[in-house]
Every structure is written in C-alpha cells, then in structure tokens.
N, C-alpha and C positions, 0 to 999 in steps of 0.2 A: 584507457585500455592498454596503453604502452606498458604501464606498470604491471598489468596482468602478465604480459609476456615476459617481462624482466624478472619478476619475482617468482613466478610459478613455472617458468620454462615451458610455456606452451609453444608448439611449433605449428605455424599456419600451413596446413597441407591443402593443396589445390587438387581437385578431382580431375582437372584437365591440364595437361602439359601445355606450355606456351606454344610448342611446335604444332599442336593440333587445334589451337584456339584461332578461330577465324574472327578477328575483331576489326576495329577501326584503326587503321594504321596510316602512316604518312603517305603511303602510296596512293591513298584515295584522293589526296589533293583537294579535299572539300573544306577543310577548316583553315581559317586565316589566323596567323599568329597574332597574339595580343593578350590583354587582360580583360576579361568579360565578367559582368555581374549578372546573377540570376536570383530570383526569389520564388518561393512557393510555400503554400500553407503546410505547416507541420501539425503536430497534435495539439499544441497550445496556441501557437501564433505562427507568423511567417518565419521561414528560414531564409537567410540571405547568404550567398556564397560568392566568392571570387574565384574564377577558373582561369588558369594560365594555359594558353595554347602555344606550344613551341614546336616548330617543324611539323605542324599538322596534328600533333598529339597532345593529350592532356598531360601537362608537365607538373601541375599542382592544383590543389583545391584548398581554399582557405574558408573556414566558417566565420563569416563576418558577424552575424548576430542570430540568436535564436532564443526561444523561451521554453525549450523542451526540458523535461524532468532530468536533473542531474542523476548520474549513475545509470538510470534506465537508458538514457540516450548515448552513453559513452561508447558502446560498441558501434553505433551508427556513425558518430562523428570522428571515430578513430579508424577502426578496422574496415568498415564498409567504405569509407572515404578513401583509405589507402589502396583498397583493391580496385576501386575505380581508376585511380591514377596508374597503378601497376599494369592493369589490363586495358587501359585506354578505352574504357567502356562504362556505361551506366547499367549494363545488363548483369547486375549482381543480385543474388537472392536477398530478400528482405531479412532483417534481423528478427528472429522469433521474439515475440513479446513487445517489439517496438516497430510494428509494421507501418503505422501511420507516419512516424518520424522518418523511417527508412524511405517511404514513398516521397515525403517532403524533400529530403535531401536529393533523391534521384531527380525529382522534377525541377528543383532549383538548379542543379548542375545541367540538366537538359536545357533549361531556359537560357543559361549562359552559353551553352554550345550552339544553340540556335542563332544567337547573336554572332557567333563565329562562322556561321554558314552551314551548320548541320541540318540535314533534312530528315524526314521520317524514314526514308530509305536508308540513310546513314545509321539511324538508331536501330533499325531492324537487323543490321549485320551482327553476326556473332551469336553465341549461345549463352544462356544464363550460367554464371558460375556460382558455386556454393560457397558461402561464407561459413567457416567453422573454426574451431579452436584446437583441432588436432586430436590425435589419439594419445592416451596414456599407455604406460606399460601394461602388460597383461595382468600382472599381480602387483599390489602394493600393500605394505604392512605398516600399521601405526599402532600406538596404544589405544587411541580413540578415533573413531570415524563419526563425523557429524554429517547427517543427511539433510541438506537444506540450508541455504545461506541468507535467510531472512534475519530479523532481529534476534529471535531466540537462538538460531543456529550459530550466529557469530558470537553472541554472548557466551553460549556453552563452550565454543571452541577457545575463546579467550580465557575463560575460567579454567578449563582443563589444562591449557598450556601454562597458565600461572601456577598450577599445581605440579608442574614438572613433566607432564605427559607430552608425548609426541602426537600431534593432532593433524588431521586433514579434514577438509570440508568438500563435499561434492554437491553440485547444484545443477538441476536440469536446464535452467535458463542460461542465456549468455550474459546475464547480469545478476548482481546481488540485490537483496532488499525485500523480496516477497511483498506481502501486504503491508509490512511496516513502512516500506518506501512510500506507499500511496496513502498512508494514514496521516492523521494530524500530528502524531508523535507525542501527544500529551499523556502523562501517566499520573494516576492518583496516589497520593502518599499522605498519611495522617501525621500531624506534628512535624511537618517538613520545615526546612529552612525558609522557604518562601512564605508559608503560613506564619512563621515567627515574624518575618519582616512586615507582613501585612496585618499582623495582630488578629489572626483567625483562630478561634478556639476549636479544637478537634480532638479526637481520641482514636486509638486503635479499635476500641470496642464499638464506637459509633460507625467507623468505617466497615467493620465486620457486619454490623446490623444492616447498614444501608445495602451492602452487597448481597446479603442473604435475602433481605426483603425484596430487593430489585429483581431477584431470580425466583421469586415465589417460594423461597425456602427449599428449593430443589437441589441446591449445591451441596457439596461435601464441606461441612463446616470446618473440619480439620484443615483442608486445603485452603479455604478462605482465610483462616487464621494465620497460616504460614505466610500467605501473601501479605496480609495486613501487618504482621509483625516484622517483616523483613524489608518491605519496599522502601521505606525511608532511608535506611542504611544502604541498600543496594542502589537507590537513586543517587546518593552521594558518591558511591563508587563509579557510577556512570558519568557523573559530573567531573570527578577528580582524577580517576584513572584513565577512562576512555576520553575524557575531555570534551564531552558533549556540552554545548552551551545552552543555557536556559534564561528566559526573562525572569529577573529576580523580583519584580514587583507586580506580577500579574498572575492570577489563577483563573482557570476556567471552572465554571460551576455547571457541570454536566447534569442532565436530568436524572432524577432518582437519588442524588446525593443531598444530604441535609445541609452541607456547607461546601463552599468552593475549596477543592483540594487538588485539582489537576494542574501539575507543573507543565509549563509551556515552553517548548524549544524555540530558539531563535529561528525566524523564517516561518514559523507556524506550520511545520510539516515534518513527517518522518525522514525527510531528506537529511536533516542535520544529524539524526541518530545514525542512519545508515552510512553516511560519508565518514563519520568519526569511527564507527565500528570497523569499516573497511580499512581505514588508515591504520588502526591498531592491529588488524589482522596482518597487514604487510610489515609493520614494525616488528611484530613478534615472529615473522617468517613462518606463518601457518600456511601450508599449501592449500590452494583453492582451485578445485577442478570444475570449470564451467562446462555447460552442455554435456554433463554426465548424468543421465537419467537412471535413477535407481529402479531396479526391476524386481529384486528378490532379496529377502533377508536370509543370509546363510547361517545354518546351525550345524553343530557337530553331532557326534553319535550320542552325546548326553543331552541333546536338545538345548545346548547353550548357544546363544547368538555369538557368532565369531566374525561376522563381516557383512558386506553388501555386494551384491552383483549389480553392475550398472552397464549401460550401453553408451558408447561414445557416438559422435555424430554420424559415423559410418555404419552404425548398427553392430559394432563388434563388442563382445563381452569383456568387461574389465572387472577384476575382483579387488575390492578394498577390504583388507582384513583389519579388524580392531581387536587387539589382544585383550584389552581390558573391557571394551564394550562399544556399543553403537548407540548414538543419540539421534533419535528421529525428531526433526523440527521442520517437517514438510508443509505445515499449515493445514487449514481446514479444507472444506469441499464446496465453498460458496460459488465457485466458477464451474461446478459440475452439476448442471440442472437436473440431469437424470438421477444422480445420487441424492440430490436434495429432495426431489419428488418421491424417490423411493422411501424416504423416511418421513416426509411431511407433504401430504398431498394437497394441503391448502395453498401451497405456493404454485401459482399458475402463470400464464403467459403475460400477465400484467407486470411481472417483476423482471427487471434487468438485474445486473450485478455490479457492485462496486469493486469486486475482487480482481486481483491480478489473474491473468489467464492460467497461471500455474497452480492455482488453488483448487486442485481436482481430487484431493483425498488420497493421494498415492500412499502416504505413510500408513494411514489407517487400513487401507486395503492390504498392503504387504504384511502388516502386523497381524491382521485377522487370519491371514493365510497360515501363520505359524501358531495359531491358537490364542491370540490376544483377545481380551474382552473389551467391549465398548459400552458407553452409557450416554444417555441424553441425546441420541442422534436425531430425535424428532424436533429438537429445539433449534430453530433457524431464525436468526434475527434479521429484520430489515431495518435499513437506515431511512428515516423519514424525509430528509431534504436532499434529494438527488436530482441530477439533470434529467428531465423527462425524455430527452432524445438519446442519451448515451448510457444512462444509469450511473455515471460517475458521481461519487460523493462530492458535494459542493462545500468548499471551504468558505466561500462568500456567505453562505447560509449560516455560518457560525454566529452571525449577528443575533440569531435566536437566543444565544446564551448571554447576550449583552442587552437584551430588551425588546427585540423584534417580536411582533405578534403574528399569529397564523389566522388567516381568514379564508373563507370559501368564496365561490362565485357570487353568492348572494350578499357578500360583504359582512358576514358574521363570523365571530370567533366560534370555534367548535371543540377546542381541546386545550388543556394546560400545556403551554409551550415547553415547559421543563419536566413534563411527564416522561415516563419510560419510552424508549424508542418503539417498542412493539405497540404500545397504546397509541402513540401519535400516528404511526404508520397505518394502523387499522382505521383510525379516525379520518385520515386523509382519503383513503380508498372509499370511504362511505360518503364522500362529498360529491357534488355534481361533477361529472366527467372524471372523477377520481384524482383530482388535482387539489393541492393546497397552494396558498399564496402568502408568502412571508413578506411582512411589511415593516419598514423602519424609517426613521427620519435622520436628519443630519446630526443631531446630538448623539444618537446611538451609533452612527457611523464613526464619529470622532472618538467614542469611547471603546470602539471595537478594534480588531486587528484586520479589518477589511482591506486596508490599503496594502497589506502583504499579498493580496490575491487580485491585484488589478488585471493581470493577464487573464485570469479566469473570468473576471467581471467583463472585460472586453469581449471575450469569447461568448459569454451568455448574451450580451447585447447583440452581437452579430446573429445569434440564433433566435432573437426576439423572445428570450426567456427571462429577461430582467429589464426594468425601465427605471430611469431616473427622471423625475419631473418636478417642476416648481410647485405644483399644487396637488392636493389629494385627488381632485377631480380628474386632472390630466393623467395621473398615474393609474387610477382605477379604470378610466376609459380605454387605456392601452390594452388591458386584458378583458374588457367587457364585464368588469365587476360592478355590481349595483352601487352606484355612487352615493346616493342619499343614505342608504343603510350603512355603508362603510363609514361615512362621516359620523353617523350616530354611534356606531361601534367605537370609533376612536375617541369621541367625546366622552362616552361612558368609561372607557378604559383610562383616559386621562384623569378622570375623577377618582378611579381606584388608585392611580399612582399618587395623587395628591394626598389621599387618606392612608396610603401605605398598605392597602389590603384589597386583593382581588376577590370580590364577592361572587363572581361567576364561576371561576375555575381554581381559585385558591393557588394562584401562581406562586411558586417559591422564589426566593431571592428578592432583589430590589426591583421595584416597578419603575419604569422610566416612561414618562409621557411622550407622545408623538405629537410635537407641535412646532417644529422648526424645519422648514423646507431647505433644500429639496427633499422629496420623499422617494423612497425606493420600494418597488414591489418585485418579488422574484417568484416565478412559477416552479413548483417542486412536486416530486413524486417519491414514494419509497422504492428502495431496491434491496436485493439480497446483500447482506453486509457481513454477517458473522455466523459461523456454525458453532454453537455452544457444545455440541456433542463430539465425542472422539474416544480415544483410547483411555481405558481405565488405568490410573496411576495411583501410587501412594505418595506420601509426603516426601519420599526420597526420589521421586520421579521415576521409579521403577515401573515398568509396564506389567500389568497383572493379566494372567491368563483366565480363560473361562473356568478353570478349576480353582481360581482364587489364589494362585501362587505367582510369585515373580518369575517372569521369563528371564532367566539369568543372562546378564550381559546386555539387556535392552532397556533403554531409558527414552523418555519422551518429554517434550516441553513445547509450549505455545499452543496455537489454535487446533492442532490435531489431537489434543487431550480433552477429556470431558470431566465434569464435576466441579469446576472452579466457578462457573457463572450461573449454573442452574438453568432455569427456563429463559432467562433474559440477561444479557450482559450490560452492565452500566457503562456509559461512555467513559473512556480513560482507563478502564480496567484491563483492556487487552495488552497494553504496553506494560502495565504493572505486572500482569501475569507472566509475560515472556521474560521480563527482566529477572524476577525472583526465581522462577522455575528453570529458566535457562542457566542461571548460575549454579543452582542446585544440581542440575543434570550434568553439567560439565565437571563440577567438583567431584561428584560421586563416581562418574565414569572414569575419571582420572585415577581414582583410588582403588 
C-alpha cells in the first residue's frame, strides 16, 4: 500500500488530532521494553507478528508470516499496521472488505503486547481511530473515468491509456481486484497457444456453440461471437503486455465445454491477474482513487454522460469528469441478496455467496437511474462446490475437473460431475441434508493442482469439512456416508473408467479410476456465484437505453452487463468476458 500513497498522492487524514487522542503512552509504565511475538487466526491461517516495545510504546510491528490473500490484505499489513505504531494502539477501525484479516492482525499484536504486560484495562484506553485514504480535490477532469478497479476496470483503463487518453479509476473498496481477485483466474480461449502445445483440437465456432448451448441459447449471439473471436489474441496481450504468467502445459476442462480450453494462471487464482494488472496501472501512472464510492452518473443538458459523482470516506462529494466517456465496471449483484431475490425468488436462505462484499449492483442501479435498459436479471448462477460454513468458493474442489466424483449421503453418484453449474447445484440441494460429497484418490490428487491450495485444505480440515484417510471405509465413516453402497459405487465407476465410458451419467472428459489411497472426501454446498443479467450493451460496449439508443458517453464491461452468458455462465467465461469487453470499452471510450 505504500505504492498507493507514492503513486496516487493519497494523504492519510486522521479524524482525531494527536492532542485529543487519549491512548496508551509511556506514562502508563505498564509495558516492558523488548521484542515480543504474537499469533492469531486470520482469514486463511494464523498471522504471526513481532512487536517492538521501546520506552513503553509500540516502536514497530513486523509481519513474520501469514497466508492472507495478497492485494486484499495489503491495506491491513501496511496502513492499519502503521496506524497502530503511530498511535501506539490497536484500537484502529477494521479495513472494509478485510475485516477478518484486520481482526487477526489486531489480535496478534494484542497477544504480543500482553507478553509485554498489557492488561484489558490497558487496551480499553483510547478511542477507535478511523483508517482512510483521504479526500481528493472537489473536481477532477480526465478523458476517461473508469468506475471499479476489478479485472475489467483495470483492463479498460490500461487500454484507454494505451490509446493516448488520460484515465483515472475510482474504487469504493480500500483495495483493488473485485471478484476477479477471488476467482480462479482461468479464461477460455479457442485455438490458444496452450491448446497448441497440448495438441487439443478446438475452434471458434465450437466455443460459440458451447457458450450458447450452456446458456440455453438466451445469450446475444453477436456478443458471444465477439468474445470468441477476440479472446485468444487478447489473452496473448494479457500474457505479453501485462505480463500475466500462465501454466503452459495445463488446461482446465470446465463443465459444459466440449474440450479443455481454460488457460490457467500460475498460483491457480485471480491473484496473479490482479497483481500484474495493478503493477501495470502504476507503471502507466494511471491515478487510482480508493474508497471513492460512486453515487451518481452525471449528464449534461443533452443527456450525454460527462462524469461521476462519488463520496470520499468523510462523506464529501467529489466530481470526476470524463470528457470522452465513463466506463462502468462495478461488477454484478451477487452480494446483494435483496436485489438477487427481487429478480429471482427461487434463491432462498440456503444460499450464501462467493462474492466480494462490494458486488452490490451499484453500476446497474446508477445506470438505470439515467434510463439504461437491462436484460437477463433473473438469471443468477450458483457455484456447486463451496464451503458449507462460509459460502466461499473452494479451489480444493477443483479436483472435480481432474476426476473426482460427487456422491450423496447414501454413497451414490447423482449427477454428471462436469455438467453445468446450475444443474449440479440443483442436484446437490435435492440430496439428503442438501449436501454433496466430492471424492477423489491419490492419483487424482497428483494429477490436479490441489497442492496449490494447501492453506485452504488445512482450513477445511480444521472445520471438519474434508477428510484424508487411508481407506474408503475410514473416509466414508467420517461423514456418515453409507460405506457399502459407496464401495459399490466406486467399483462400478472404476469399471466405467476402464472401458472409457460413463454409462450412468455420460461424464465428459477422461475418466479416472479411484483405486489408490489415501482417499479424500470433501463436503460441499452451492452458493450464489455470478449474476448473468445486467446492463444492455452493444458490441462496442455502449450502454443502451430503454428507448433502444446509446446513452452517449457511457460504456460498460464485466459482470454488470447482460447478454453474454444467457441463462447460465460456463466456467472460465467470466474472465474471457472481462478481458475482451474491458479492452473494447477502454479503446472506444478513449476515442
């Protein structure tokens, strides 16, 4: 986060002056000088810190180890930590969107301070301070203003800047990334360089057909064609210009695709994409305003979009003018249950969400306020293999794409494991207790990327949501699955694998037998994952009004748009979507 301050000239403004802050100072005489270690549970694993006490005050905090999500945790381990040192207190407000990590850091520092002699009375001293990133000028003018710093937003800004435009990005969260950050980061591309390396035959037309079929032919075929015809070249741009690194000899075969075509980033998550996009933003000196929440699209007397009204952390209005245009990339509304249920009343209390908390439909709402049309709002996708306690998407469960099978409490398979996400989700909810159990063996583990997610694996173990056992019997008994039926199910499936055909569910892809221990079983449930509906756009990413005309000056890309996925989005297509249409939006807005 230090780079945020250096490159974007944020000024850290404190709501309380030091002269009025009643904190923990050296006069208390309660802390003993020295170096102390403290640990506490973060979001993913324990956070360990070393706290230096000098003359009774916190003189320094060093983060020794953590497994928190990069980018998302940056404000915590930089700004929040620095405020603790500056104010000699742990009583600093949590970072929005990273509350659990913030609490983990606070508790780890607290544990270290307790070793130095701090008591509960000591920690009760003082008043919570607010962490923010300061106010911007009242008015700012650029050629293009991008609203939202997720994958689509940063790609649009980079492309607009490459076209010679002066660009700025505003983001309501204190960090970049959006849902791209917590995604797997894979994107589908036909005839890609990875397919060439792996000798996979594919075509643009087959990709179009898979996408249209996967969405029950409810998508706009023209938009799907634009995505299919551009994604391979745009993926190479992401690789070569943005310098995102991908695994060159591995493809994911997501459900609904006729062939494997999902290119896989190193690390197996969207973190690689977001970190490289963020770095390119700084290299190109594109201003990025964090904690600036867009509240209104500004139009002139001719109803042309001219900018965005936003609010800084103090609630003050800031105007960002876009002379050429405004690009909305604020994401979908999967974290806004009220909005989801407004359009799809089949989503009930059984569903949690995989979405970042910022995915609340802001851009859709603002654009509708100035006459924008929407489509497909009722199409809400659930992801079938999520954490039953948190709703978080499970990357460990990606073993499903490498051969793992889904069974129920009775030990029976009940769905094709590579079917569409909505089909699998509905099938899981129809099972006993509305749970599914994903099962694989050591051979499948070795052929998968599960080892990239060992932190998640350990967290699932701690929550009794996954088991590793030497025998099928032991694994099944852990979850109370009917053992004898499960053994018969596996025996039957292994026969299908030997003959190369799944007679029960016609599973696509290669069938892999489960016959080498140890065995793994993971408990899973579906959760709200993606909203296919949103603003109506044309192939130039221009936002269309309810009168069927372009709202001049307004563009949109990413999950807040509708028409690209139809009734159901195929895995890997979200990133393909935001790459292609993010570039188009940035290019057209710049011109």
